[in-house]
N, C-alpha and C positions, 0 to 999 in steps of 0.2 A: 268566545269562551271555548276552550278545548272540550273534548268529550268528557262528560262527568264520570262516565264509567272508567275511562282511562285514568282520570285524575284519582279516583278512588283506588284503583289498582296501584298507581304510583305511591299512594299513601299506605299501601298494605292493608286496605280495608276491603273485605268481602261482605257484601250485604247479607244479613240473615234473612230467613223467612220473616215476613211482617208479623210482629207479635199480635196475638188475638186480644181483643178488648177484655178487660177484667170485670166489666159491668155492662150496663145497658146503654151503649153509645156506639157510634160508627168511628172507625179509626181515622177516616179522612173524609173531607167534603170539598168538592170543587164547585165554585160559584163564580161565574164570569171569568175573570183572569186571576182568580185567587184560589189557592189550595190551603185549606185549614187542616192541620194535623193535630189530632187529640193528644193530650198529655201522654208522654211516653215515660215508662219506668226503666231503670237501668238493668234490663235483662241481658244476659250473655249466656248463650247455650242453654236457654230455658230457665236459668237461675238468676235471682236478684244478686247483683254483685256488691250492693251497699245497702245496709239496713240500719235503722235507728238514727237518732239525732247526731248532727255534726256540732261540735267536735268530740263529744263524749263517746260515741259508739263508732263513728267513722271520722277519719281525719279530713282536714280540708283538701289535702292532695287526693285522697281516695274519693272524696266527693266530686272533685274535678274530673276524675276518670269516669265516675258514674254518670256525670252530666254528659260527657262525651259519648258514652254508651247509649244514653237516651237519644242523642243526635243521630247515631248510626241507625238505631231502630226507627227513628222518624224518617230517615232517608229510605229505609226499606218500605215503610208504609207509603211514602210519597211515590216511590218507584212503582209500587203496585197500583196506586190510584191513577197514575199517569200512563198506564199501559206499558210499563217497563221502559220509559223514556224520560230519565231525569234531565235530559237536555232541554225539556220544556220549561224547566225552572229558569226564570229570568233573574230573580233576585230573592234573597231572604229578607223579608220585610220586618218581621217581629219574632222575637223569641221570649217566651215567658218561662222563667225558671223558678221552681218552688223547692225550697231547701228545708227539710225537717231540721229544726234548729233547737239547740239548748237555749234556755233563757239567757238573754243578754248577748248572745252570739250575733255579731254584726258583719261577718265577712262573707255574706252570701255572694257578692260580686266575684270574689276569688273562686268560689265553687263554679259559678256560672261561666267563668272564662273557659272552662273545659269544653263546653259546647260551642261557645262563640268562636274560639280559636279553630275548632273543627270546621265550622261553616265557612270561615275565611280561607282555610286551607283547601277546602273542596271547591268553592265558588269564586275565589279571588275577591276582587272589589265588590262583586255582586253578592258576596256573603256577608258584607257589613250590614248590620241591622240595628233597629231599636230594640231595647230589651228591658225587661223588669226582672229583678232578682229579689225574691220575697222569702222571708223566713216564716215558716208555719210550724205548728206544734205536732202535726201528724200528717202522714201521707198514706195512700192505699198500700196495703200489704207491708206496712212499716218501711217502705222504701225511703232512702235518704234524700232522693232527688226525683223530681218529675219535671219534664220539659214539654211545652207546647209550641207550635210553630204556625206562622203565616208566611206563605210563599207567594210571589207573583209568578204567574205562568203565562205561556202563550198557547 
C-alpha cells in the first residue's frame, strides 16, 4: 500500500483537526489490532454541512457528500489515535452509516456510498468493508448522517 498521506494528497484531501466529541465518549479506542472510531458527524470547517432528514431537508447527493465528510473526520481521528501514522491501518473492516430519514425513505445505501467510495479511494482493496446503512428518525445536532468505523491495524 502506498503512503496513505500521499494518497490523501493525491485525492485533494487535507485532514482537519480531529473533531471533539459532542458528548461523554472517547473519539477512538485501540484494542489489540483493532481501532474503533466513534460516530462522526459531517463537520467541515467547524460547521455541520448537512442537517435534517433525507430527502426532505437534504438531498441524497448532499447526504453522500456529508457521509464522505464523516469519513474524512474519521480519518483525522484515526490519524490522531495512531500517532499521526495512518499507514498502520491494514484494512477498513466495518462502516456503520446512520441516515436521518423521512418516513418510507429507503435509499440509505446510496447515501452510504459517499463514505464507502472514499475508503476504497484512500485504501484501495483494503478499503473494501462490510457495512450497515440504517435509517433513523433523528441524529445528534440534527445531523443528516453519522458514520462509525472499525479498522484493522498493526
